[in-house]
N, C-alpha and C positions, 0 to 999 in steps of 0.2 A: 354410667345409670343414677348412681351412687350422688355425682355432683347437680345432675337437671333435679333429683329429688329433693336434695337441699335446698336448691334455688325455689324451686315453687312454694316450698313450705317456709321458707322466707319472705318471699313475694305476699303469700299468703296472710302471714303474719302482720306485714309491714300496712299492707291495706286494711285489715282490722283493726289495726291501732289507730290509723287516719279515720278510718271510719266513726271512730267510738268518742272522738270528741265531740262532746255537746256545747255548744253556742248557746248561754242564755241570752237572747238578744234584745231582752228587756231590761235586763241589767246593765247591757253595754251601752242601749240607747240613755237609762238615767247618768252614765256616766259621761257622756257627750251632754246630755243637758246641763249636767254640774259644772262643766267646763263653761259653757253660754251662761250660765248664771255667774261664774266668777268672773267673767270679762265684762259681763253688764255691770256688778259691783265696781270692779275696777273703775269704771269712768266716776262714780261718787266718791271714791277712796283717795283720785287721782294719782294711781298707781302703774305705772307703765309696767314694772316688772309682772305683776298679778298679771294684768293685760295679757302679755307675751308669756306665761307661762305655759298657756297649753301650746305655743307655737315650736316645731321643731327648730334647730339653729338657722336652718334653710329654708323657703318655701317660695314657692309661684305667687305672686300677684298678677291678677288679670284685671286691667279695667283700662278705661280713656285709650283704646286702640291700642295697649302695649302689653307685652307678658315681659314682667320682671321678675331676678331672683331676690327677694328680699334674705336679709338676716339681721338676727335679734340686735346684734353689736350696731349696726346700722340706721335701725328702724327706732331704737330707745331714744334716742336724745330728743328727736321731733315729735314723739309721740309722747314723752314727758312732760314737754313744754306746752304741748296740747293741754293734756290731762290738766296740770298744775295752772294755766291761765284760763281754764272754764268750771263754771261752778253749775252742774247740772242739776238741772231741774225736775228733767223729767227723761227717762229712757224706759218706751213703752212698746211692748208686742204690739204690732196693728194685726198681727197674726199670729200664733203658736208656731214656733219653730217646728220644723221638719225635718225628721232625722231618719235616716235608714242606713243598716249594716248590713255588709255584704255576706252573703252565704259562707264562706272561709272566717268571717270575723275579725279580720285583718285589716278593713277598710272602711269608712262610713263617712257620709256627708249629712249635712246641717243647711237648711235655708232659711236665715231669718229675715224679719221683715220690722223696723221699729222706726217709731216716732221719737226726736230728741228734741229737748228744748232745754236752755241754757243761756248762761249771761257768761261773754267771753271778754278777757282784756287784751287790747289790742296793745301791738309793739310800742305806741305814744302812750299806752297807760290808761287810756279811756274805755269804759267800759260799754257796750251793747248787746241787746238780745240775739241769740240765735235760734234757730227752729230748721230743723230738717229730718227728710224721711230717708233710710237707707234700708235698701237689700243686701242679701250677698247670699254666696253659695262655699260654705268651706269643706273642703274635702279633708278627712283624717287618716292618719294609716297608725295601726297598734305596733308600739316596738315593746319588748319586754316587757308585755303589759300594763304599758301605759300609751293613752290614746296622744299624738301630736298631729297639730294643723301644720300641712304641707302644702295645700293651694287654697287661695280664696280668689274668687273675681266679687269686686263690691261695684256697685252703684250708689250714690246719694243725690238726693233734690233738695235743693236749699228752698226751703220756705218762704227767707226774705231775701235770699241771693246775698245773704252776708257773711256766712261763717268760713273759716280757715280751714274748715275739715278736710277740705282736698289736700291741701299743701301739708296737712301734718303728718301724712303718710305717702 
């Protein structure tokens, strides 16, 4: 009987401790929005490291009929070339990003939609204007109080059908 009583008291205490954790959903949404803004700024700074800072070491990339596991190490060189060869004139929200946080505060998602314009240097050294719309869904997990992107599904529509955007990722 003594064991049963101790077990019940511990069960109640554990349940109360779990229920007592309050999640500040607005604060978490602001944290995700700041990651979004940093990636946006990384375009203008030509900074692949900043662009990938909120990504987990490995994440799922879903698009073009494929599911791939990407890594920072594998993605960084192509992304770096893309960012360094493109002078961005505009990365503008078509609609404000939509951000939701799970009830337990450990998972979040963001839907983004932007239009992008810039000048891209091609392999032969010539430059041409690029313009495209991009939309995506990113999923984030919280690991040790830090949000990390663990999956993204994206699509882009070239406005001039000239951009190397798809090849960079």
